[in-house]
mmCIF file of the N, C-alpha and C atoms, coordinates in Angstrom:
data_MODEL
# 
_entry.id   MODEL 
# 
loop_
_atom_site.group_PDB 
_atom_site.id 
_atom_site.type_symbol 
_atom_site.label_atom_id 
_atom_site.label_alt_id 
_atom_site.label_comp_id 
_atom_site.label_asym_id 
_atom_site.label_entity_id 
_atom_site.label_seq_id 
_atom_site.pdbx_PDB_ins_code 
_atom_site.Cartn_x 
_atom_site.Cartn_y 
_atom_site.Cartn_z 
_atom_site.occupancy 
_atom_site.B_iso_or_equiv 
_atom_site.pdbx_formal_charge 
_atom_site.auth_seq_id 
_atom_site.auth_comp_id 
_atom_site.auth_asym_id 
_atom_site.auth_atom_id 
_atom_site.pdbx_PDB_model_num 
ATOM 1   N N  . MET A 1 1  ? -12.297 4.691   -4.334  1.00 0.00 ? 1  MET A N  1 
ATOM 2   C CA . MET A 1 1  ? -12.265 3.793   -4.442  1.00 0.00 ? 1  MET A CA 1 
ATOM 3   C C  . MET A 1 1  ? -11.801 2.496   -4.242  1.00 0.00 ? 1  MET A C  1 
ATOM 4   N N  . ASP A 1 2  ? -12.562 1.650   -3.782  1.00 0.00 ? 2  ASP A N  1 
ATOM 5   C CA . ASP A 1 2  ? -12.180 0.305   -3.327  1.00 0.00 ? 2  ASP A CA 1 
ATOM 6   C C  . ASP A 1 2  ? -11.970 -0.926  -4.305  1.00 0.00 ? 2  ASP A C  1 
ATOM 7   N N  . GLY A 1 3  ? -10.801 -1.775  -3.801  1.00 0.00 ? 3  GLY A N  1 
ATOM 8   C CA . GLY A 1 3  ? -10.818 -2.901  -5.213  1.00 0.00 ? 3  GLY A CA 1 
ATOM 9   C C  . GLY A 1 3  ? -9.497  -3.884  -4.415  1.00 0.00 ? 3  GLY A C  1 
ATOM 10  N N  . VAL A 1 4  ? -9.971  -5.209  -5.877  1.00 0.00 ? 4  VAL A N  1 
ATOM 11  C CA . VAL A 1 4  ? -9.370  -6.055  -5.466  1.00 0.00 ? 4  VAL A CA 1 
ATOM 12  C C  . VAL A 1 4  ? -8.236  -6.255  -6.146  1.00 0.00 ? 4  VAL A C  1 
ATOM 13  N N  . ALA A 1 5  ? -7.336  -6.732  -6.349  1.00 0.00 ? 5  ALA A N  1 
ATOM 14  C CA . ALA A 1 5  ? -6.155  -6.946  -6.885  1.00 0.00 ? 5  ALA A CA 1 
ATOM 15  C C  . ALA A 1 5  ? -7.057  -7.469  -8.265  1.00 0.00 ? 5  ALA A C  1 
ATOM 16  N N  . GLY A 1 6  ? -6.315  -7.649  -9.248  1.00 0.00 ? 6  GLY A N  1 
ATOM 17  C CA . GLY A 1 6  ? -6.604  -8.816  -10.762 1.00 0.00 ? 6  GLY A CA 1 
ATOM 18  C C  . GLY A 1 6  ? -5.320  -9.395  -10.435 1.00 0.00 ? 6  GLY A C  1 
ATOM 19  N N  . ASP A 1 7  ? -4.857  -9.414  -11.941 1.00 0.00 ? 7  ASP A N  1 
ATOM 20  C CA . ASP A 1 7  ? -3.336  -10.088 -12.277 1.00 0.00 ? 7  ASP A CA 1 
ATOM 21  C C  . ASP A 1 7  ? -2.345  -8.658  -11.736 1.00 0.00 ? 7  ASP A C  1 
ATOM 22  N N  . VAL A 1 8  ? -1.681  -9.227  -10.548 1.00 0.00 ? 8  VAL A N  1 
ATOM 23  C CA . VAL A 1 8  ? -0.626  -7.934  -10.605 1.00 0.00 ? 8  VAL A CA 1 
ATOM 24  C C  . VAL A 1 8  ? 0.355   -8.933  -10.413 1.00 0.00 ? 8  VAL A C  1 
ATOM 25  N N  . ALA A 1 9  ? 1.629   -7.846  -10.190 1.00 0.00 ? 9  ALA A N  1 
ATOM 26  C CA . ALA A 1 9  ? 3.435   -8.952  -10.519 1.00 0.00 ? 9  ALA A CA 1 
ATOM 27  C C  . ALA A 1 9  ? 3.362   -9.167  -8.720  1.00 0.00 ? 9  ALA A C  1 
ATOM 28  N N  . LYS A 1 10 ? 4.288   -9.994  -8.723  1.00 0.00 ? 10 LYS A N  1 
ATOM 29  C CA . LYS A 1 10 ? 4.691   -10.243 -7.379  1.00 0.00 ? 10 LYS A CA 1 
ATOM 30  C C  . LYS A 1 10 ? 6.137   -9.100  -7.026  1.00 0.00 ? 10 LYS A C  1 
ATOM 31  N N  . ILE A 1 11 ? 5.473   -8.003  -5.842  1.00 0.00 ? 11 ILE A N  1 
ATOM 32  C CA . ILE A 1 11 ? 7.130   -7.182  -6.045  1.00 0.00 ? 11 ILE A CA 1 
ATOM 33  C C  . ILE A 1 11 ? 7.577   -7.818  -4.622  1.00 0.00 ? 11 ILE A C  1 
ATOM 34  N N  . ASP A 1 12 ? 8.878   -7.720  -5.020  1.00 0.00 ? 12 ASP A N  1 
ATOM 35  C CA . ASP A 1 12 ? 10.496  -8.100  -3.771  1.00 0.00 ? 12 ASP A CA 1 
ATOM 36  C C  . ASP A 1 12 ? 10.837  -7.623  -2.809  1.00 0.00 ? 12 ASP A C  1 
ATOM 37  N N  . GLU A 1 13 ? 10.596  -6.323  -3.072  1.00 0.00 ? 13 GLU A N  1 
ATOM 38  C CA . GLU A 1 13 ? 11.068  -4.882  -2.348  1.00 0.00 ? 13 GLU A CA 1 
ATOM 39  C C  . GLU A 1 13 ? 10.174  -5.070  -1.009  1.00 0.00 ? 13 GLU A C  1 
ATOM 40  N N  . ASP A 1 14 ? 10.503  -4.312  0.008   1.00 0.00 ? 14 ASP A N  1 
ATOM 41  C CA . ASP A 1 14 ? 8.922   -3.546  1.215   1.00 0.00 ? 14 ASP A CA 1 
ATOM 42  C C  . ASP A 1 14 ? 8.225   -3.106  0.404   1.00 0.00 ? 14 ASP A C  1 
ATOM 43  N N  . PRO A 1 15 ? 7.048   -3.000  0.993   1.00 0.00 ? 15 PRO A N  1 
ATOM 44  C CA . PRO A 1 15 ? 5.822   -2.943  0.494   1.00 0.00 ? 15 PRO A CA 1 
ATOM 45  C C  . PRO A 1 15 ? 5.752   -1.392  0.481   1.00 0.00 ? 15 PRO A C  1 
ATOM 46  N N  . VAL A 1 16 ? 6.138   -1.221  2.093   1.00 0.00 ? 16 VAL A N  1 
ATOM 47  C CA . VAL A 1 16 ? 5.683   0.523   2.103   1.00 0.00 ? 16 VAL A CA 1 
ATOM 48  C C  . VAL A 1 16 ? 7.405   1.287   0.916   1.00 0.00 ? 16 VAL A C  1 
ATOM 49  N N  . ALA A 1 17 ? 8.048   0.777   0.867   1.00 0.00 ? 17 ALA A N  1 
ATOM 50  C CA . ALA A 1 17 ? 9.064   1.041   -0.458  1.00 0.00 ? 17 ALA A CA 1 
ATOM 51  C C  . ALA A 1 17 ? 8.495   1.050   -1.822  1.00 0.00 ? 17 ALA A C  1 
ATOM 52  N N  . PHE A 1 18 ? 7.919   -0.154  -1.884  1.00 0.00 ? 18 PHE A N  1 
ATOM 53  C CA . PHE A 1 18 ? 6.906   -0.208  -3.030  1.00 0.00 ? 18 PHE A CA 1 
ATOM 54  C C  . PHE A 1 18 ? 6.433   1.028   -3.677  1.00 0.00 ? 18 PHE A C  1 
ATOM 55  N N  . VAL A 1 19 ? 4.693   1.297   -2.841  1.00 0.00 ? 19 VAL A N  1 
ATOM 56  C CA . VAL A 1 19 ? 4.179   2.364   -2.769  1.00 0.00 ? 19 VAL A CA 1 
ATOM 57  C C  . VAL A 1 19 ? 4.023   3.286   -2.772  1.00 0.00 ? 19 VAL A C  1 
ATOM 58  N N  . ARG A 1 20 ? 5.350   3.677   -1.844  1.00 0.00 ? 20 ARG A N  1 
ATOM 59  C CA . ARG A 1 20 ? 6.018   5.168   -2.502  1.00 0.00 ? 20 ARG A CA 1 
ATOM 60  C C  . ARG A 1 20 ? 6.158   5.532   -3.418  1.00 0.00 ? 20 ARG A C  1 
ATOM 61  N N  . HIS A 1 21 ? 7.073   4.505   -3.948  1.00 0.00 ? 21 HIS A N  1 
ATOM 62  C CA . HIS A 1 21 ? 7.337   4.889   -5.077  1.00 0.00 ? 21 HIS A CA 1 
ATOM 63  C C  . HIS A 1 21 ? 6.672   4.765   -6.944  1.00 0.00 ? 21 HIS A C  1 
ATOM 64  N N  . GLU A 1 22 ? 5.592   3.771   -6.249  1.00 0.00 ? 22 GLU A N  1 
ATOM 65  C CA . GLU A 1 22 ? 4.733   3.586   -7.089  1.00 0.00 ? 22 GLU A CA 1 
ATOM 66  C C  . GLU A 1 22 ? 3.686   4.781   -6.841  1.00 0.00 ? 22 GLU A C  1 
ATOM 67  N N  . LEU A 1 23 ? 3.828   5.448   -6.042  1.00 0.00 ? 23 LEU A N  1 
ATOM 68  C CA . LEU A 1 23 ? 2.672   6.875   -5.968  1.00 0.00 ? 23 LEU A CA 1 
ATOM 69  C C  . LEU A 1 23 ? 3.306   8.076   -6.136  1.00 0.00 ? 23 LEU A C  1 
ATOM 70  N N  . SER A 1 24 ? 4.404   7.733   -6.343  1.00 0.00 ? 24 SER A N  1 
ATOM 71  C CA . SER A 1 24 ? 5.439   9.300   -6.130  1.00 0.00 ? 24 SER A CA 1 
ATOM 72  C C  . SER A 1 24 ? 4.746   10.393  -6.882  1.00 0.00 ? 24 SER A C  1 
ATOM 73  N N  . GLY A 1 25 ? 4.118   10.082  -8.103  1.00 0.00 ? 25 GLY A N  1 
ATOM 74  C CA . GLY A 1 25 ? 3.322   10.825  -8.950  1.00 0.00 ? 25 GLY A CA 1 
ATOM 75  C C  . GLY A 1 25 ? 2.495   11.597  -8.252  1.00 0.00 ? 25 GLY A C  1 
ATOM 76  N N  . ARG A 1 26 ? 1.506   11.219  -7.772  1.00 0.00 ? 26 ARG A N  1 
ATOM 77  C CA . ARG A 1 26 ? 0.466   11.220  -7.417  1.00 0.00 ? 26 ARG A CA 1 
ATOM 78  C C  . ARG A 1 26 ? 0.577   12.464  -5.811  1.00 0.00 ? 26 ARG A C  1 
ATOM 79  N N  . LEU A 1 27 ? 1.991   11.890  -4.687  1.00 0.00 ? 27 LEU A N  1 
ATOM 80  C CA . LEU A 1 27 ? 1.962   12.245  -3.323  1.00 0.00 ? 27 LEU A CA 1 
ATOM 81  C C  . LEU A 1 27 ? 2.375   14.284  -3.711  1.00 0.00 ? 27 LEU A C  1 
ATOM 82  N N  . GLU A 1 28 ? 1.904   14.236  -2.605  1.00 0.00 ? 28 GLU A N  1 
ATOM 83  C CA . GLU A 1 28 ? 1.667   16.093  -2.205  1.00 0.00 ? 28 GLU A CA 1 
ATOM 84  C C  . GLU A 1 28 ? 3.350   15.793  -0.815  1.00 0.00 ? 28 GLU A C  1 
ATOM 85  N N  . GLU A 1 29 ? 3.919   16.898  -1.150  1.00 0.00 ? 29 GLU A N  1 
ATOM 86  C CA . GLU A 1 29 ? 4.050   17.490  0.306   1.00 0.00 ? 29 GLU A CA 1 
ATOM 87  C C  . GLU A 1 29 ? 3.530   17.427  1.497   1.00 0.00 ? 29 GLU A C  1 
ATOM 88  N N  . GLY A 1 30 ? 4.165   16.578  2.558   1.00 0.00 ? 30 GLY A N  1 
ATOM 89  C CA . GLY A 1 30 ? 3.456   16.244  4.059   1.00 0.00 ? 30 GLY A CA 1 
ATOM 90  C C  . GLY A 1 30 ? 2.908   15.447  4.011   1.00 0.00 ? 30 GLY A C  1 
ATOM 91  N N  . ASP A 1 31 ? 2.806   14.417  2.606   1.00 0.00 ? 31 ASP A N  1 
ATOM 92  C CA . ASP A 1 31 ? 1.833   12.431  2.900   1.00 0.00 ? 31 ASP A CA 1 
ATOM 93  C C  . ASP A 1 31 ? 2.686   11.818  3.427   1.00 0.00 ? 31 ASP A C  1 
ATOM 94  N N  . VAL A 1 32 ? 2.360   11.154  4.425   1.00 0.00 ? 32 VAL A N  1 
ATOM 95  C CA . VAL A 1 32 ? 2.958   10.126  5.121   1.00 0.00 ? 32 VAL A CA 1 
ATOM 96  C C  . VAL A 1 32 ? 2.456   8.913   4.671   1.00 0.00 ? 32 VAL A C  1 
ATOM 97  N N  . VAL A 1 33 ? 3.615   7.744   3.608   1.00 0.00 ? 33 VAL A N  1 
ATOM 98  C CA . VAL A 1 33 ? 3.599   6.637   3.220   1.00 0.00 ? 33 VAL A CA 1 
ATOM 99  C C  . VAL A 1 33 ? 3.982   5.694   4.617   1.00 0.00 ? 33 VAL A C  1 
ATOM 100 N N  . GLY A 1 34 ? 3.799   4.342   5.529   1.00 0.00 ? 34 GLY A N  1 
ATOM 101 C CA . GLY A 1 34 ? 3.537   4.112   6.289   1.00 0.00 ? 34 GLY A CA 1 
ATOM 102 C C  . GLY A 1 34 ? 2.937   2.661   6.219   1.00 0.00 ? 34 GLY A C  1 
ATOM 103 N N  . ALA A 1 35 ? 3.525   1.468   7.233   1.00 0.00 ? 35 ALA A N  1 
ATOM 104 C CA . ALA A 1 35 ? 3.049   0.713   7.560   1.00 0.00 ? 35 ALA A CA 1 
ATOM 105 C C  . ALA A 1 35 ? 1.682   0.482   8.356   1.00 0.00 ? 35 ALA A C  1 
ATOM 106 N N  . ALA A 1 36 ? 0.837   0.080   8.075   1.00 0.00 ? 36 ALA A N  1 
ATOM 107 C CA . ALA A 1 36 ? -0.526  0.005   9.162   1.00 0.00 ? 36 ALA A CA 1 
ATOM 108 C C  . ALA A 1 36 ? -0.556  -0.942  9.228   1.00 0.00 ? 36 ALA A C  1 
ATOM 109 N N  . GLY A 1 37 ? -2.233  -1.731  10.326  1.00 0.00 ? 37 GLY A N  1 
ATOM 110 C CA . GLY A 1 37 ? -2.524  -2.630  10.879  1.00 0.00 ? 37 GLY A CA 1 
ATOM 111 C C  . GLY A 1 37 ? -1.496  -3.450  11.505  1.00 0.00 ? 37 GLY A C  1 
ATOM 112 N N  . TYR A 1 38 ? -0.810  -4.798  11.340  1.00 0.00 ? 38 TYR A N  1 
ATOM 113 C CA . TYR A 1 38 ? 0.230   -5.508  11.969  1.00 0.00 ? 38 TYR A CA 1 
ATOM 114 C C  . TYR A 1 38 ? 1.990   -5.686  10.958  1.00 0.00 ? 38 TYR A C  1 
ATOM 115 N N  . PRO A 1 39 ? 2.578   -4.861  11.269  1.00 0.00 ? 39 PRO A N  1 
ATOM 116 C CA . PRO A 1 39 ? 3.408   -4.254  10.795  1.00 0.00 ? 39 PRO A CA 1 
ATOM 117 C C  . PRO A 1 39 ? 4.299   -5.541  10.871  1.00 0.00 ? 39 PRO A C  1 
ATOM 118 N N  . GLU A 1 40 ? 4.492   -6.348  12.305  1.00 0.00 ? 40 GLU A N  1 
ATOM 119 C CA . GLU A 1 40 ? 4.997   -6.971  12.418  1.00 0.00 ? 40 GLU A CA 1 
ATOM 120 C C  . GLU A 1 40 ? 4.776   -8.460  11.654  1.00 0.00 ? 40 GLU A C  1 
ATOM 121 N N  . SER A 1 41 ? 3.544   -8.868  11.491  1.00 0.00 ? 41 SER A N  1 
ATOM 122 C CA . SER A 1 41 ? 3.292   -10.388 10.558  1.00 0.00 ? 41 SER A CA 1 
ATOM 123 C C  . SER A 1 41 ? 3.997   -10.148 9.815   1.00 0.00 ? 41 SER A C  1 
ATOM 124 N N  . ARG A 1 42 ? 4.622   -11.592 9.524   1.00 0.00 ? 42 ARG A N  1 
ATOM 125 C CA . ARG A 1 42 ? 5.337   -12.113 8.588   1.00 0.00 ? 42 ARG A CA 1 
ATOM 126 C C  . ARG A 1 42 ? 4.541   -12.329 7.545   1.00 0.00 ? 42 ARG A C  1 
ATOM 127 N N  . ASP A 1 43 ? 3.541   -12.695 7.327   1.00 0.00 ? 43 ASP A N  1 
ATOM 128 C CA . ASP A 1 43 ? 2.271   -12.778 5.991   1.00 0.00 ? 43 ASP A CA 1 
ATOM 129 C C  . ASP A 1 43 ? 1.592   -12.264 5.820   1.00 0.00 ? 43 ASP A C  1 
ATOM 130 N N  . GLU A 1 44 ? 1.529   -10.934 6.470   1.00 0.00 ? 44 GLU A N  1 
ATOM 131 C CA . GLU A 1 44 ? 0.550   -9.638  5.696   1.00 0.00 ? 44 GLU A CA 1 
ATOM 132 C C  . GLU A 1 44 ? 1.629   -8.721  6.241   1.00 0.00 ? 44 GLU A C  1 
ATOM 133 N N  . ARG A 1 45 ? 0.944   -7.425  5.415   1.00 0.00 ? 45 ARG A N  1 
ATOM 134 C CA . ARG A 1 45 ? 1.139   -5.586  5.322   1.00 0.00 ? 45 ARG A CA 1 
ATOM 135 C C  . ARG A 1 45 ? 0.502   -5.215  4.695   1.00 0.00 ? 45 ARG A C  1 
ATOM 136 N N  . ALA A 1 46 ? 0.039   -3.914  5.335   1.00 0.00 ? 46 ALA A N  1 
ATOM 137 C CA . ALA A 1 46 ? -0.642  -2.743  4.890   1.00 0.00 ? 46 ALA A CA 1 
ATOM 138 C C  . ALA A 1 46 ? 0.300   -1.809  4.890   1.00 0.00 ? 46 ALA A C  1 
ATOM 139 N N  . VAL A 1 47 ? 0.095   -0.447  4.165   1.00 0.00 ? 47 VAL A N  1 
ATOM 140 C CA . VAL A 1 47 ? 0.480   0.253   3.742   1.00 0.00 ? 47 VAL A CA 1 
ATOM 141 C C  . VAL A 1 47 ? -0.185  1.298   3.609   1.00 0.00 ? 47 VAL A C  1 
ATOM 142 N N  . ARG A 1 48 ? -0.504  2.618   3.947   1.00 0.00 ? 48 ARG A N  1 
ATOM 143 C CA . ARG A 1 48 ? -1.412  3.587   4.120   1.00 0.00 ? 48 ARG A CA 1 
ATOM 144 C C  . ARG A 1 48 ? -0.881  4.675   3.836   1.00 0.00 ? 48 ARG A C  1 
ATOM 145 N N  . VAL A 1 49 ? -1.650  5.615   2.953   1.00 0.00 ? 49 VAL A N  1 
ATOM 146 C CA . VAL A 1 49 ? -1.379  7.081   2.940   1.00 0.00 ? 49 VAL A CA 1 
ATOM 147 C C  . VAL A 1 49 ? -2.022  7.702   3.471   1.00 0.00 ? 49 VAL A C  1 
ATOM 148 N N  . ILE A 1 50 ? -1.555  9.187   4.529   1.00 0.00 ? 50 ILE A N  1 
ATOM 149 C CA . ILE A 1 50 ? -1.979  10.227  5.269   1.00 0.00 ? 50 ILE A CA 1 
ATOM 150 C C  . ILE A 1 50 ? -2.221  11.192  4.775   1.00 0.00 ? 50 ILE A C  1 
ATOM 151 N N  . ARG A 1 51 ? -2.765  11.744  4.966   1.00 0.00 ? 51 ARG A N  1 
ATOM 152 C CA . ARG A 1 51 ? -2.661  13.536  4.005   1.00 0.00 ? 51 ARG A CA 1 
ATOM 153 C C  . ARG A 1 51 ? -3.520  14.341  5.016   1.00 0.00 ? 51 ARG A C  1 
ATOM 154 N N  . ASP A 1 52 ? -3.322  15.502  5.476   1.00 0.00 ? 52 ASP A N  1 
ATOM 155 C CA . ASP A 1 52 ? -3.356  16.195  6.426   1.00 0.00 ? 52 ASP A CA 1 
ATOM 156 C C  . ASP A 1 52 ? -5.162  15.312  7.395   1.00 0.00 ? 52 ASP A C  1 
ATOM 157 N N  . GLY A 1 53 ? -3.672  14.403  8.499   1.00 0.00 ? 53 GLY A N  1 
ATOM 158 C CA . GLY A 1 53 ? -4.293  13.738  9.420   1.00 0.00 ? 53 GLY A CA 1 
ATOM 159 C C  . GLY A 1 53 ? -5.716  12.693  8.760   1.00 0.00 ? 53 GLY A C  1 
ATOM 160 N N  . ARG A 1 54 ? -5.891  12.418  7.316   1.00 0.00 ? 54 ARG A N  1 
ATOM 161 C CA . ARG A 1 54 ? -6.280  11.255  7.138   1.00 0.00 ? 54 ARG A CA 1 
ATOM 162 C C  . ARG A 1 54 ? -5.986  10.363  6.141   1.00 0.00 ? 54 ARG A C  1 
ATOM 163 N N  . VAL A 1 55 ? -6.923  9.414   6.002   1.00 0.00 ? 55 VAL A N  1 
ATOM 164 C CA . VAL A 1 55 ? -6.381  8.299   5.501   1.00 0.00 ? 55 VAL A CA 1 
ATOM 165 C C  . VAL A 1 55 ? -6.677  8.374   4.158   1.00 0.00 ? 55 VAL A C  1 
ATOM 166 N N  . ILE A 1 56 ? -5.731  8.305   3.384   1.00 0.00 ? 56 ILE A N  1 
ATOM 167 C CA . ILE A 1 56 ? -6.693  8.846   2.216   1.00 0.00 ? 56 ILE A CA 1 
ATOM 168 C C  . ILE A 1 56 ? -6.369  7.615   0.947   1.00 0.00 ? 56 ILE A C  1 
ATOM 169 N N  . PHE A 1 57 ? -5.348  6.291   1.307   1.00 0.00 ? 57 PHE A N  1 
ATOM 170 C CA . PHE A 1 57 ? -5.026  4.999   0.642   1.00 0.00 ? 57 PHE A CA 1 
ATOM 171 C C  . PHE A 1 57 ? -4.388  4.346   1.064   1.00 0.00 ? 57 PHE A C  1 
ATOM 172 N N  . THR A 1 58 ? -4.655  2.957   0.933   1.00 0.00 ? 58 THR A N  1 
ATOM 173 C CA . THR A 1 58 ? -4.822  1.662   1.716   1.00 0.00 ? 58 THR A CA 1 
ATOM 174 C C  . THR A 1 58 ? -4.672  0.440   0.603   1.00 0.00 ? 58 THR A C  1 
ATOM 175 N N  . VAL A 1 59 ? -3.632  -0.019  0.992   1.00 0.00 ? 59 VAL A N  1 
ATOM 176 C CA . VAL A 1 59 ? -3.475  -1.322  -0.223  1.00 0.00 ? 59 VAL A CA 1 
ATOM 177 C C  . VAL A 1 59 ? -2.957  -2.579  0.880   1.00 0.00 ? 59 VAL A C  1 
ATOM 178 N N  . SER A 1 60 ? -3.126  -3.687  0.955   1.00 0.00 ? 60 SER A N  1 
ATOM 179 C CA . SER A 1 60 ? -3.340  -4.772  1.331   1.00 0.00 ? 60 SER A CA 1 
ATOM 180 C C  . SER A 1 60 ? -2.174  -5.751  0.432   1.00 0.00 ? 60 SER A C  1 
ATOM 181 N N  . TYR A 1 61 ? -1.387  -6.863  1.364   1.00 0.00 ? 61 TYR A N  1 
ATOM 182 C CA . TYR A 1 61 ? -0.250  -7.253  0.248   1.00 0.00 ? 61 TYR A CA 1 
ATOM 183 C C  . TYR A 1 61 ? -0.675  -8.397  1.607   1.00 0.00 ? 61 TYR A C  1 
ATOM 184 N N  . HIS A 1 62 ? -0.152  -9.703  0.853   1.00 0.00 ? 62 HIS A N  1 
ATOM 185 C CA . HIS A 1 62 ? -0.392  -11.205 1.073   1.00 0.00 ? 62 HIS A CA 1 
ATOM 186 C C  . HIS A 1 62 ? 1.329   -11.864 0.715   1.00 0.00 ? 62 HIS A C  1 
ATOM 187 N N  . ARG A 1 63 ? 2.225   -12.702 1.843   1.00 0.00 ? 63 ARG A N  1 
ATOM 188 C CA . ARG A 1 63 ? 3.129   -12.806 1.612   1.00 0.00 ? 63 ARG A CA 1 
ATOM 189 C C  . ARG A 1 63 ? 2.959   -14.332 0.538   1.00 0.00 ? 63 ARG A C  1 
ATOM 190 N N  . GLU A 1 64 ? 4.060   -13.818 -0.962  1.00 0.00 ? 64 GLU A N  1 
ATOM 191 C CA . GLU A 1 64 ? 3.708   -15.185 -1.518  1.00 0.00 ? 64 GLU A CA 1 
ATOM 192 C C  . GLU A 1 64 ? 5.344   -15.584 -2.448  1.00 0.00 ? 64 GLU A C  1 
ATOM 193 N N  . GLY A 1 65 ? 5.647   -16.840 -1.275  1.00 0.00 ? 65 GLY A N  1 
ATOM 194 C CA . GLY A 1 65 ? 7.066   -17.349 -1.452  1.00 0.00 ? 65 GLY A CA 1 
ATOM 195 C C  . GLY A 1 65 ? 7.700   -16.316 -1.364  1.00 0.00 ? 65 GLY A C  1 
ATOM 196 N N  . GLY A 1 66 ? 8.486   -15.699 -1.412  1.00 0.00 ? 66 GLY A N  1 
ATOM 197 C CA . GLY A 1 66 ? 9.942   -14.864 -1.210  1.00 0.00 ? 66 GLY A CA 1 
ATOM 198 C C  . GLY A 1 66 ? 9.137   -13.014 -1.502  1.00 0.00 ? 66 GLY A C  1 
ATOM 199 N N  . GLY A 1 67 ? 8.000   -13.391 -1.626  1.00 0.00 ? 67 GLY A N  1 
ATOM 200 C CA . GLY A 1 67 ? 7.884   -11.687 -2.304  1.00 0.00 ? 67 GLY A CA 1 
ATOM 201 C C  . GLY A 1 67 ? 6.227   -11.412 -1.436  1.00 0.00 ? 67 GLY A C  1 
ATOM 202 N N  . TRP A 1 68 ? 5.922   -10.324 -2.295  1.00 0.00 ? 68 TRP A N  1 
ATOM 203 C CA . TRP A 1 68 ? 4.159   -10.371 -1.905  1.00 0.00 ? 68 TRP A CA 1 
ATOM 204 C C  . TRP A 1 68 ? 3.455   -10.114 -3.167  1.00 0.00 ? 68 TRP A C  1 
ATOM 205 N N  . LEU A 1 69 ? 2.035   -9.754  -2.708  1.00 0.00 ? 69 LEU A N  1 
ATOM 206 C CA . LEU A 1 69 ? 0.756   -10.427 -3.875  1.00 0.00 ? 69 LEU A CA 1 
ATOM 207 C C  . LEU A 1 69 ? -0.189  -9.036  -2.796  1.00 0.00 ? 69 LEU A C  1 
ATOM 208 N N  . GLU A 1 70 ? -0.465  -8.294  -3.991  1.00 0.00 ? 70 GLU A N  1 
ATOM 209 C CA . GLU A 1 70 ? -1.329  -7.009  -3.355  1.00 0.00 ? 70 GLU A CA 1 
ATOM 210 C C  . GLU A 1 70 ? -2.801  -8.256  -3.266  1.00 0.00 ? 70 GLU A C  1 
ATOM 211 N N  . GLU A 1 71 ? -3.609  -7.867  -2.375  1.00 0.00 ? 71 GLU A N  1 
ATOM 212 C CA . GLU A 1 71 ? -4.400  -8.772  -2.241  1.00 0.00 ? 71 GLU A CA 1 
ATOM 213 C C  . GLU A 1 71 ? -6.363  -7.432  -2.527  1.00 0.00 ? 71 GLU A C  1 
ATOM 214 N N  . SER A 1 72 ? -6.076  -5.895  -2.156  1.00 0.00 ? 72 SER A N  1 
ATOM 215 C CA . SER A 1 72 ? -6.781  -5.739  -1.956  1.00 0.00 ? 72 SER A CA 1 
ATOM 216 C C  . SER A 1 72 ? -6.301  -4.332  -1.904  1.00 0.00 ? 72 SER A C  1 
ATOM 217 N N  . PHE A 1 73 ? -7.013  -2.697  -2.132  1.00 0.00 ? 73 PHE A N  1 
ATOM 218 C CA . PHE A 1 73 ? -6.652  -1.625  -2.023  1.00 0.00 ? 73 PHE A CA 1 
ATOM 219 C C  . PHE A 1 73 ? -8.296  -0.458  -1.725  1.00 0.00 ? 73 PHE A C  1 
ATOM 220 N N  . SER A 1 74 ? -8.111  0.232   -1.052  1.00 0.00 ? 74 SER A N  1 
ATOM 221 C CA . SER A 1 74 ? -8.979  1.631   -0.983  1.00 0.00 ? 74 SER A CA 1 
ATOM 222 C C  . SER A 1 74 ? -8.313  3.004   -0.923  1.00 0.00 ? 74 SER A C  1 
ATOM 223 N N  . SER A 1 75 ? -9.330  4.198   -1.395  1.00 0.00 ? 75 SER A N  1 
ATOM 224 C CA . SER A 1 75 ? -8.400  5.057   -1.943  1.00 0.00 ? 75 SER A CA 1 
ATOM 225 C C  . SER A 1 75 ? -9.466  6.165   -2.073  1.00 0.00 ? 75 SER A C  1 
ATOM 226 N N  . CYS A 1 76 ? -9.660  7.290   -1.746  1.00 0.00 ? 76 CYS A N  1 
ATOM 227 C CA . CYS A 1 76 ? -10.261 8.143   -1.482  1.00 0.00 ? 76 CYS A CA 1 
ATOM 228 C C  . CYS A 1 76 ? -10.782 8.925   -3.094  1.00 0.00 ? 76 CYS A C  1 
ATOM 229 N N  . GLU A 1 77 ? -11.967 9.852   -3.143  1.00 0.00 ? 77 GLU A N  1 
ATOM 230 C CA . GLU A 1 77 ? -12.156 9.578   -4.518  1.00 0.00 ? 77 GLU A CA 1 
ATOM 231 C C  . GLU A 1 77 ? -10.969 10.825  -5.026  1.00 0.00 ? 77 GLU A C  1 
ATOM 232 N N  . GLY A 1 78 ? -10.786 11.280  -6.430  1.00 0.00 ? 78 GLY A N  1 
ATOM 233 C CA . GLY A 1 78 ? -9.795  11.726  -6.337  1.00 0.00 ? 78 GLY A CA 1 
ATOM 234 C C  . GLY A 1 78 ? -8.060  11.699  -5.934  1.00 0.00 ? 78 GLY A C  1 
ATOM 235 N N  . PHE A 1 79 ? -8.439  10.679  -5.808  1.00 0.00 ? 79 PHE A N  1 
ATOM 236 C CA . PHE A 1 79 ? -6.305  9.993   -5.655  1.00 0.00 ? 79 PHE A CA 1 
ATOM 237 C C  . PHE A 1 79 ? -6.119  9.304   -6.249  1.00 0.00 ? 79 PHE A C  1 
# 
């Protein structure tokens, strides 16, 4: 599934921590949630979930004021 975010709330916390919390009910033992792309960027963040060596979910955020807005996401079927 791929998508572009619609009406999303601005998050004020670290995007990796936010994704880990939001997906906690869908994560499995051994899944790795971490930064992707250019984690040093001050204006953009990407987060990915890796399961069994494969990227199964990604989401991109951009800086908006003091927080982050979701730009787009992509996930494997069934996640």
